[in-house]
C-alpha positions as CSV (number, residue, x, y, z in Angstrom):
1,X,-3.9,-69.6,59.7
2,X,-7.2,-67.7,59.9
3,X,-8.8,-70.6,61.8
4,X,-6.1,-70.5,64.4
5,X,-6.5,-66.8,64.9
6,X,-10.3,-67.1,65.3
7,X,-9.8,-69.9,67.9
8,X,-7.3,-67.7,69.8
9,X,-9.8,-64.8,69.7
10,X,-12.5,-67.0,71.2
11,X,-10.0,-68.2,73.9
12,X,-9.5,-64.6,74.8
13,X,-13.2,-63.5,74.6
14,X,-14.7,-66.1,76.9
15,X,-12.5,-65.1,79.9
16,X,-13.0,-61.4,79.1
17,X,-16.8,-61.9,79.2
18,X,-16.5,-63.6,82.6
19,X,-14.3,-60.8,83.9
20,X,-16.9,-58.2,82.8
21,X,-19.6,-60.2,84.5
22,X,-17.5,-60.3,87.7
23,X,-17.1,-56.5,87.6
24,X,-20.9,-56.2,87.2
25,X,-21.5,-58.4,90.3
26,X,-19.0,-56.4,92.4
27,X,-20.6,-53.1,91.2
28,X,-24.1,-54.3,92.0
29,X,-23.0,-55.5,95.4
30,X,-21.5,-52.1,96.1
31,X,-24.6,-50.2,95.2
32,X,-26.9,-52.6,97.0
33,X,-24.9,-52.1,100.2
34,X,-25.9,-48.5,100.2
35,X,-29.5,-49.0,99.2
36,X,-31.7,-48.2,102.2
37,X,-34.6,-50.3,100.8
38,X,-32.5,-53.5,100.4
39,X,-33.6,-56.1,103.0
40,X,-31.9,-59.2,101.5
41,X,-29.2,-61.3,103.0
42,X,-25.5,-61.0,103.1
43,X,-23.8,-59.5,100.1
44,X,-20.3,-60.9,100.9
45,X,-20.9,-64.0,98.8
46,X,-22.0,-62.1,95.8
47,X,-19.0,-59.8,96.1
48,X,-16.5,-62.7,96.5
49,X,-18.0,-64.5,93.5
50,X,-17.6,-61.3,91.4
51,X,-14.0,-60.9,92.6
52,X,-13.2,-64.5,91.7
53,X,-14.9,-64.1,88.3
54,X,-12.7,-61.0,87.7
55,X,-9.3,-62.2,89.0
56,X,-9.1,-65.7,87.5
57,X,-9.9,-64.6,83.8
58,X,-7.5,-61.7,84.1
59,X,-4.7,-64.1,85.3
60,X,-5.6,-66.5,82.5
61,X,-5.4,-63.8,79.8
62,X,-2.1,-62.5,81.2
63,X,-0.6,-66.0,81.2
64,X,-1.9,-66.6,77.6
65,X,-0.2,-63.4,76.4
66,X,3.0,-64.2,78.3
67,X,3.1,-67.7,76.8
68,X,2.5,-66.3,73.3
69,X,5.2,-63.6,73.6
70,X,7.7,-66.1,75.1
71,X,7.3,-68.3,72.0
72,X,8.2,-65.4,69.8
73,X,11.0,-64.1,72.1
74,X,9.3,-60.8,72.6
75,X,9.6,-60.5,76.4
76,X,12.1,-58.8,78.6
77,X,15.0,-60.8,80.0
78,X,13.4,-61.2,83.4
79,X,10.4,-62.9,81.9
80,X,12.4,-65.4,79.7
81,X,12.6,-69.0,80.8
82,X,15.9,-70.0,82.4
83,X,17.9,-72.8,80.8
84,X,17.3,-75.3,83.7
85,X,13.5,-74.8,83.5
86,X,13.6,-75.7,79.8
87,X,15.7,-78.8,80.5
88,X,13.3,-79.9,83.3
89,X,10.4,-79.8,80.9
90,X,12.2,-82.0,78.3
91,X,12.9,-84.8,80.9
92,X,10.4,-87.6,81.0
93,X,8.6,-88.1,84.4
94,X,10.2,-90.5,86.9
95,X,8.3,-93.7,87.7
């Protein structure tokens, strides 16, 4: 049981670290845009990379938590799976 919890913690920490790095990239881009001594190229690529590194891990963590809570039936009725969705998952794929 302890091993499973440690693995779950690692699964959560890696995306969290990526999200923190994405925030850092966006912050650095914002401050470089107002720096009068900055003569580098376009900052749009760095900002978009930071935004991507922030949004994707946050969505992953949210999905992970939703999946975990659905398994333990701890979600509101609007987040529960419908009966037809569960039946579709149990069917074997068509050939």
